MIKEKOL-557641 format. One record per atom (N, C-alpha, C): x, y, z; residue in one letter; residue number from 1; atom name. Coordinates in nm, 3 decimals, padded with zeros to 5 digits. Layout:
REM residues N
GUMAR        X        Y        Z  r    k   a
GUMAR        X        Y        Z  A  NUM  CA
...
END
This chain:
REM residues 114
GUMAR        X        Y        Z  r    k   a
GUMAR  -02.348  -02.967   02.813  M    1   N
GUMAR  -02.363  -02.857   02.721  M    1  CA
GUMAR  -02.376  -02.725   02.797  M    1   C
GUMAR  -02.452  -02.728   02.908  I    2   N
GUMAR  -02.470  -02.608   02.988  I    2  CA
GUMAR  -02.338  -02.569   03.054  I    2   C
GUMAR  -02.261  -02.669   03.096  L    3   N
GUMAR  -02.131  -02.642   03.157  L    3  CA
GUMAR  -02.036  -02.575   03.056  L    3   C
GUMAR  -02.037  -02.624   02.933  F    4   N
GUMAR  -01.952  -02.564   02.830  F    4  CA
GUMAR  -01.992  -02.420   02.802  F    4   C
GUMAR  -02.121  -02.392   02.792  A    5   N
GUMAR  -02.169  -02.256   02.766  A    5  CA
GUMAR  -02.135  -02.162   02.881  A    5   C
GUMAR  -02.148  -02.210   03.005  S    6   N
GUMAR  -02.116  -02.124   03.119  S    6  CA
GUMAR  -01.965  -02.098   03.127  S    6   C
GUMAR  -01.882  -02.197   03.095  M    7   N
GUMAR  -01.737  -02.176   03.094  M    7  CA
GUMAR  -01.697  -02.079   02.982  M    7   C
GUMAR  -01.761  -02.091   02.868  L    8   N
GUMAR  -01.733  -02.001   02.757  L    8  CA
GUMAR  -01.771  -01.859   02.794  L    8   C
GUMAR  -01.882  -01.840   02.860  L    9   N
GUMAR  -01.925  -01.708   02.904  L    9  CA
GUMAR  -01.829  -01.652   03.009  L    9   C
GUMAR  -01.783  -01.735   03.101  L   10   N
GUMAR  -01.689  -01.691   03.202  L   10  CA
GUMAR  -01.556  -01.649   03.141  L   10   C
GUMAR  -01.506  -01.725   03.046  V   11   N
GUMAR  -01.380  -01.691   02.979  V   11  CA
GUMAR  -01.396  -01.561   02.900  V   11   C
GUMAR  -01.509  -01.543   02.833  A   12   N
GUMAR  -01.533  -01.420   02.758  A   12  CA
GUMAR  -01.536  -01.300   02.851  A   12   C
GUMAR  -01.598  -01.313   02.967  L   13   N
GUMAR  -01.602  -01.202   03.063  L   13  CA
GUMAR  -01.463  -01.171   03.118  L   13   C
GUMAR  -01.384  -01.275   03.145  L   14   N
GUMAR  -01.248  -01.253   03.193  L   14  CA
GUMAR  -01.162  -01.185   03.088  L   14   C
GUMAR  -01.177  -01.225   02.964  V   15   N
GUMAR  -01.098  -01.162   02.856  V   15  CA
GUMAR  -01.134  -01.015   02.844  V   15   C
GUMAR  -01.259  -00.979   02.867  M   16   N
GUMAR  -01.299  -00.838   02.858  M   16  CA
GUMAR  -01.259  -00.759   02.982  M   16   C
GUMAR  -01.255  -00.822   03.099  L   17   N
GUMAR  -01.228  -00.749   03.223  L   17  CA
GUMAR  -01.081  -00.738   03.258  L   17   C
GUMAR  -00.998  -00.832   03.217  I   18   N
GUMAR  -00.856  -00.828   03.253  I   18  CA
GUMAR  -00.787  -00.701   03.206  I   18   C
GUMAR  -00.806  -00.654   03.083  P   19   N
GUMAR  -00.740  -00.527   03.045  P   19  CA
GUMAR  -00.788  -00.407   03.126  P   19   C
GUMAR  -00.913  -00.407   03.167  L   20   N
GUMAR  -00.963  -00.297   03.248  L   20  CA
GUMAR  -00.902  -00.297   03.388  L   20   C
GUMAR  -00.880  -00.415   03.444  I   21   N
GUMAR  -00.827  -00.426   03.578  I   21  CA
GUMAR  -00.678  -00.397   03.581  I   21   C
GUMAR  -00.604  -00.446   03.484  T   22   N
GUMAR  -00.459  -00.435   03.487  T   22  CA
GUMAR  -00.402  -00.310   03.420  T   22   C
GUMAR  -00.484  -00.231   03.356  S   23   N
GUMAR  -00.430  -00.117   03.282  S   23  CA
GUMAR  -00.392  -00.003   03.376  S   23   C
GUMAR  -00.286   00.066   03.338  Q   24   N
GUMAR  -00.242   00.184   03.410  Q   24  CA
GUMAR  -00.279   00.304   03.325  Q   24   C
GUMAR  -00.339   00.402   03.385  H   25   N
GUMAR  -00.382   00.520   03.311  H   25  CA
GUMAR  -00.277   00.629   03.326  H   25   C
GUMAR  -00.203   00.657   03.218  P   26   N
GUMAR  -00.103   00.765   03.227  P   26  CA
GUMAR  -00.171   00.901   03.226  P   26   C
GUMAR  -00.094   01.000   03.269  K   27   N
GUMAR  -00.144   01.136   03.269  K   27  CA
GUMAR  -00.169   01.177   03.124  K   27   C
GUMAR  -00.291   01.216   03.091  S   28   N
GUMAR  -00.321   01.253   02.954  S   28  CA
GUMAR  -00.307   01.404   02.936  S   28   C
GUMAR  -00.236   01.439   02.832  D   29   N
GUMAR  -00.220   01.579   02.796  D   29  CA
GUMAR  -00.242   01.593   02.646  D   29   C
GUMAR  -00.213   01.708   02.593  R   30   N
GUMAR  -00.239   01.734   02.451  R   30  CA
GUMAR  -00.156   01.643   02.361  R   30   C
GUMAR  -00.032   01.615   02.399  E   31   N
GUMAR   00.056   01.530   02.318  E   31  CA
GUMAR   00.004   01.387   02.314  E   31   C
GUMAR  -00.041   01.335   02.428  N   32   N
GUMAR  -00.087   01.196   02.431  N   32  CA
GUMAR  -00.223   01.180   02.363  N   32   C
GUMAR  -00.305   01.281   02.364  L   33   N
GUMAR  -00.437   01.270   02.305  L   33  CA
GUMAR  -00.438   01.299   02.155  L   33   C
GUMAR  -00.331   01.359   02.103  S   34   N
GUMAR  -00.327   01.391   01.960  S   34  CA
GUMAR  -00.281   01.269   01.881  S   34   C
GUMAR  -00.330   01.254   01.758  P   35   N
GUMAR  -00.285   01.141   01.677  P   35  CA
GUMAR  -00.141   01.160   01.634  P   35   C
GUMAR  -00.067   01.052   01.630  F   36   N
GUMAR   00.075   01.057   01.595  F   36  CA
GUMAR   00.093   01.018   01.450  F   36   C
GUMAR   00.162   01.103   01.375  E   37   N
GUMAR   00.198   01.071   01.238  E   37  CA
GUMAR   00.348   01.097   01.224  E   37   C
GUMAR   00.419   00.997   01.181  C   38   N
GUMAR   00.564   01.005   01.173  C   38  CA
GUMAR   00.607   01.115   01.076  C   38   C
GUMAR   00.695   01.201   01.122  G   39   N
GUMAR   00.750   01.306   01.037  G   39  CA
GUMAR   00.671   01.434   01.035  G   39   C
GUMAR   00.558   01.440   01.103  F   40   N
GUMAR   00.476   01.560   01.102  F   40  CA
GUMAR   00.472   01.619   01.243  F   40   C
GUMAR   00.478   01.748   01.250  D   41   N
GUMAR   00.467   01.818   01.378  D   41  CA
GUMAR   00.321   01.821   01.419  D   41   C
GUMAR   00.283   01.764   01.534  P   42   N
GUMAR   00.142   01.761   01.572  P   42  CA
GUMAR   00.086   01.898   01.607  P   42   C
GUMAR   00.172   01.994   01.636  K   43   N
GUMAR   00.123   02.126   01.673  K   43  CA
GUMAR   00.109   02.218   01.552  K   43   C
GUMAR   00.152   02.171   01.436  N   44   N
GUMAR   00.146   02.250   01.315  N   44  CA
GUMAR   00.015   02.223   01.241  N   44   C
GUMAR  -00.018   02.307   01.147  T   45   N
GUMAR  -00.142   02.289   01.071  T   45  CA
GUMAR  -00.131   02.165   00.981  T   45   C
GUMAR  -00.241   02.098   00.961  S   46   N
GUMAR  -00.240   01.977   00.879  S   46  CA
GUMAR  -00.268   02.007   00.733  S   46   C
GUMAR  -00.290   02.130   00.698  R   47   N
GUMAR  -00.321   02.167   00.560  R   47  CA
GUMAR  -00.198   02.216   00.485  R   47   C
GUMAR  -00.087   02.147   00.501  T   48   N
GUMAR   00.033   02.184   00.427  T   48  CA
GUMAR   00.020   02.134   00.284  T   48   C
GUMAR   00.079   02.203   00.188  P   49   N
GUMAR   00.064   02.160   00.048  P   49  CA
GUMAR   00.132   02.026   00.024  P   49   C
GUMAR   00.067   01.944  -00.056  F   50   N
GUMAR   00.118   01.811  -00.088  F   50  CA
GUMAR   00.198   01.819  -00.217  F   50   C
GUMAR   00.314   01.757  -00.219  S   51   N
GUMAR   00.403   01.762  -00.334  S   51  CA
GUMAR   00.343   01.680  -00.449  S   51   C
GUMAR   00.319   01.746  -00.560  L   52   N
GUMAR   00.267   01.677  -00.678  L   52  CA
GUMAR   00.371   01.582  -00.735  L   52   C
GUMAR   00.497   01.617  -00.723  Q   53   N
GUMAR   00.603   01.530  -00.773  Q   53  CA
GUMAR   00.608   01.398  -00.695  Q   53   C
GUMAR   00.584   01.404  -00.564  F   54   N
GUMAR   00.578   01.282  -00.484  F   54  CA
GUMAR   00.461   01.194  -00.530  F   54   C
GUMAR   00.348   01.257  -00.560  F   55   N
GUMAR   00.232   01.183  -00.610  F   55  CA
GUMAR   00.265   01.115  -00.743  F   55   C
GUMAR   00.332   01.186  -00.833  L   56   N
GUMAR   00.368   01.128  -00.962  L   56  CA
GUMAR   00.465   01.011  -00.946  L   56   C
GUMAR   00.558   01.023  -00.854  I   57   N
GUMAR   00.650   00.912  -00.828  I   57  CA
GUMAR   00.573   00.790  -00.776  I   57   C
GUMAR   00.476   00.813  -00.691  A   58   N
GUMAR   00.396   00.702  -00.638  A   58  CA
GUMAR   00.315   00.636  -00.749  A   58   C
GUMAR   00.258   00.714  -00.839  V   59   N
GUMAR   00.179   00.658  -00.948  V   59  CA
GUMAR   00.269   00.580  -01.044  V   59   C
GUMAR   00.387   00.634  -01.075  I   60   N
GUMAR   00.480   00.563  -01.163  I   60  CA
GUMAR   00.524   00.432  -01.098  I   60   C
GUMAR   00.548   00.434  -00.966  F   61   N
GUMAR   00.585   00.311  -00.896  F   61  CA
GUMAR   00.473   00.208  -00.906  F   61   C
GUMAR   00.348   00.250  -00.888  L   62   N
GUMAR   00.236   00.156  -00.898  L   62  CA
GUMAR   00.224   00.098  -01.038  L   62   C
GUMAR   00.245   00.181  -01.138  I   63   N
GUMAR   00.236   00.132  -01.276  I   63  CA
GUMAR   00.343   00.025  -01.302  I   63   C
GUMAR   00.466   00.052  -01.261  F   64   N
GUMAR   00.571  -00.045  -01.285  F   64  CA
GUMAR   00.559  -00.166  -01.193  F   64   C
GUMAR   00.496  -00.152  -01.079  D   65   N
GUMAR   00.470  -00.265  -00.992  D   65  CA
GUMAR   00.369  -00.360  -01.058  D   65   C
GUMAR   00.266  -00.304  -01.117  V   66   N
GUMAR   00.168  -00.386  -01.190  V   66  CA
GUMAR   00.234  -00.450  -01.312  V   66   C
GUMAR   00.324  -00.377  -01.375  E   67   N
GUMAR   00.397  -00.432  -01.490  E   67  CA
GUMAR   00.474  -00.557  -01.450  E   67   C
GUMAR   00.541  -00.554  -01.338  I   68   N
GUMAR   00.616  -00.671  -01.292  I   68  CA
GUMAR   00.522  -00.787  -01.262  I   68   C
GUMAR   00.407  -00.756  -01.204  A   69   N
GUMAR   00.310  -00.862  -01.175  A   69  CA
GUMAR   00.256  -00.924  -01.304  A   69   C
GUMAR   00.250  -00.847  -01.411  L   70   N
GUMAR   00.206  -00.903  -01.539  L   70  CA
GUMAR   00.318  -00.977  -01.611  L   70   C
GUMAR   00.442  -00.939  -01.587  L   71   N
GUMAR   00.554  -01.006  -01.652  L   71  CA
GUMAR   00.591  -01.139  -01.587  L   71   C
GUMAR   00.561  -01.156  -01.459  L   72   N
GUMAR   00.601  -01.279  -01.390  L   72  CA
GUMAR   00.541  -01.407  -01.450  L   72   C
GUMAR   00.413  -01.410  -01.485  P   73   N
GUMAR   00.361  -01.535  -01.543  P   73  CA
GUMAR   00.392  -01.553  -01.691  P   73   C
GUMAR   00.473  -01.466  -01.750  M   74   N
GUMAR   00.502  -01.472  -01.893  M   74  CA
GUMAR   00.567  -01.604  -01.935  M   74   C
GUMAR   00.661  -01.664  -01.859  P   75   N
GUMAR   00.717  -01.794  -01.902  P   75  CA
GUMAR   00.613  -01.906  -01.908  P   75   C
GUMAR   00.515  -01.902  -01.819  I   76   N
GUMAR   00.410  -02.005  -01.821  I   76  CA
GUMAR   00.323  -01.986  -01.945  I   76   C
GUMAR   00.296  -01.861  -01.980  I   77   N
GUMAR   00.217  -01.832  -02.099  I   77  CA
GUMAR   00.293  -01.874  -02.224  I   77   C
GUMAR   00.425  -01.853  -02.223  M   78   N
GUMAR   00.507  -01.888  -02.339  M   78  CA
GUMAR   00.505  -02.038  -02.368  M   78   C
GUMAR   00.488  -02.118  -02.266  A   79   N
GUMAR   00.489  -02.263  -02.285  A   79  CA
GUMAR   00.365  -02.311  -02.360  A   79   C
GUMAR   00.255  -02.236  -02.358  N   80   N
GUMAR   00.131  -02.280  -02.420  N   80  CA
GUMAR   00.112  -02.229  -02.563  N   80   C
GUMAR   00.193  -02.137  -02.607  Y   81   N
GUMAR   00.176  -02.079  -02.740  Y   81  CA
GUMAR   00.296  -02.109  -02.828  Y   81   C
GUMAR   00.278  -02.082  -02.956  T   82   N
GUMAR   00.390  -02.099  -03.049  T   82  CA
GUMAR   00.487  -01.983  -03.032  T   82   C
GUMAR   00.602  -01.997  -03.092  T   83   N
GUMAR   00.706  -01.895  -03.078  T   83  CA
GUMAR   00.662  -01.761  -03.137  T   83   C
GUMAR   00.593  -01.763  -03.248  T   84   N
GUMAR   00.547  -01.640  -03.312  T   84  CA
GUMAR   00.446  -01.567  -03.225  T   84   C
GUMAR   00.351  -01.641  -03.172  N   85   N
GUMAR   00.250  -01.578  -03.085  N   85  CA
GUMAR   00.312  -01.524  -02.957  N   85   C
GUMAR   00.406  -01.599  -02.902  T   86   N
GUMAR   00.473  -01.554  -02.780  T   86  CA
GUMAR   00.553  -01.427  -02.805  T   86   C
GUMAR   00.625  -01.424  -02.916  L   87   N
GUMAR   00.704  -01.306  -02.950  L   87  CA
GUMAR   00.614  -01.186  -02.974  L   87   C
GUMAR   00.503  -01.205  -03.042  L   88   N
GUMAR   00.407  -01.096  -03.066  L   88  CA
GUMAR   00.349  -01.045  -02.934  L   88   C
GUMAR   00.317  -01.134  -02.842  L   89   N
GUMAR   00.262  -01.095  -02.712  L   89  CA
GUMAR   00.362  -01.016  -02.630  L   89   C
GUMAR   00.485  -01.063  -02.623  V   90   N
GUMAR   00.587  -00.995  -02.543  V   90  CA
GUMAR   00.623  -00.860  -02.604  V   90   C
GUMAR   00.639  -00.854  -02.736  V   91   N
GUMAR   00.675  -00.729  -02.801  V   91  CA
GUMAR   00.563  -00.626  -02.787  V   91   C
GUMAR   00.439  -00.668  -02.804  S   92   N
GUMAR   00.328  -00.573  -02.790  S   92  CA
GUMAR   00.317  -00.521  -02.646  S   92   C
GUMAR   00.338  -00.607  -02.548  F   93   N
GUMAR   00.334  -00.565  -02.408  F   93  CA
GUMAR   00.445  -00.464  -02.378  F   93   C
GUMAR   00.566  -00.494  -02.424  L   94   N
GUMAR   00.677  -00.403  -02.399  L   94  CA
GUMAR   00.661  -00.272  -02.476  L   94   C
GUMAR   00.604  -00.275  -02.597  L   95   N
GUMAR   00.580  -00.151  -02.671  L   95  CA
GUMAR   00.479  -00.062  -02.600  L   95   C
GUMAR   00.376  -00.120  -02.544  I   96   N
GUMAR   00.278  -00.041  -02.467  I   96  CA
GUMAR   00.347   00.025  -02.348  I   96   C
GUMAR   00.432  -00.048  -02.280  L   97   N
GUMAR   00.504   00.010  -02.166  L   97  CA
GUMAR   00.601   00.119  -02.210  L   97   C
GUMAR   00.671   00.097  -02.320  L   98   N
GUMAR   00.765   00.198  -02.369  L   98  CA
GUMAR   00.694   00.324  -02.416  L   98   C
GUMAR   00.578   00.309  -02.482  F   99   N
GUMAR   00.502   00.427  -02.523  F   99  CA
GUMAR   00.452   00.505  -02.402  F   99   C
GUMAR   00.412   00.433  -02.297  G  100   N
GUMAR   00.370   00.500  -02.174  G  100  CA
GUMAR   00.484   00.575  -02.108  G  100   C
GUMAR   00.602   00.513  -02.106  L  101   N
GUMAR   00.719   00.579  -02.049  L  101  CA
GUMAR   00.759   00.700  -02.131  L  101   C
GUMAR   00.752   00.690  -02.264  Y  102   N
GUMAR   00.784   00.802  -02.351  Y  102  CA
GUMAR   00.684   00.917  -02.331  Y  102   C
GUMAR   00.556   00.883  -02.313  Y  103   N
GUMAR   00.453   00.984  -02.288  Y  103  CA
GUMAR   00.480   01.057  -02.156  Y  103   C
GUMAR   00.517   00.984  -02.052  E  104   N
GUMAR   00.551   01.047  -01.924  E  104  CA
GUMAR   00.674   01.135  -01.937  E  104   C
GUMAR   00.771   01.092  -02.016  W  105   N
GUMAR   00.892   01.170  -02.037  W  105  CA
GUMAR   00.862   01.300  -02.111  W  105   C
GUMAR   00.776   01.293  -02.214  L  106   N
GUMAR   00.739   01.414  -02.288  L  106  CA
GUMAR   00.662   01.513  -02.201  L  106   C
GUMAR   00.579   01.465  -02.112  N  107   N
GUMAR   00.499   01.553  -02.026  N  107  CA
GUMAR   00.575   01.604  -01.905  N  107   C
GUMAR   00.700   01.562  -01.887  G  108   N
GUMAR   00.783   01.613  -01.779  G  108  CA
GUMAR   00.762   01.544  -01.646  G  108   C
GUMAR   00.697   01.427  -01.645  A  109   N
GUMAR   00.677   01.356  -01.519  A  109  CA
GUMAR   00.808   01.299  -01.466  A  109   C
GUMAR   00.906   01.281  -01.553  L  110   N
GUMAR   01.034   01.226  -01.510  L  110  CA
GUMAR   01.138   01.335  -01.488  L  110   C
GUMAR   01.101   01.460  -01.497  N  111   N
GUMAR   01.191   01.572  -01.475  N  111  CA
GUMAR   01.203   01.598  -01.325  N  111   C
GUMAR   01.315   01.561  -01.263  W  112   N
GUMAR   01.329   01.570  -01.118  W  112  CA
GUMAR   01.380   01.705  -01.072  W  112   C
GUMAR   01.415   01.795  -01.163  N  113   N
GUMAR   01.474   01.923  -01.124  N  113  CA
GUMAR   01.370   02.025  -01.081  N  113   C
GUMAR   01.247   02.013  -01.121  T  114   N
GUMAR   01.147   02.114  -01.086  T  114  CA
GUMAR   01.066   02.075  -00.967  T  114   C
END
């Protein structure tokens, strides 16, 4: 038991020390020390205005993504209910989605020109 604990401790120390021994330290400058974000200039200000239209597209995508996740188990649900109940469930679900889409359309969330 003592041999196992000492070997485990030795392996843990080696795992912690090997990266320190083998690492090469590159010359650090402002570019290497700054965080990298794809598509953004690191020397520019980070307080640029965020596009509200991009946010609305992301929210609409999330809503329809959840819709697909709710529609996938629908055939399994249909097997347990009668035809009338299944039809009522599917029609009510689709009507809620269509009313939501119509509401977004009326409020201009789907207007891509502005």
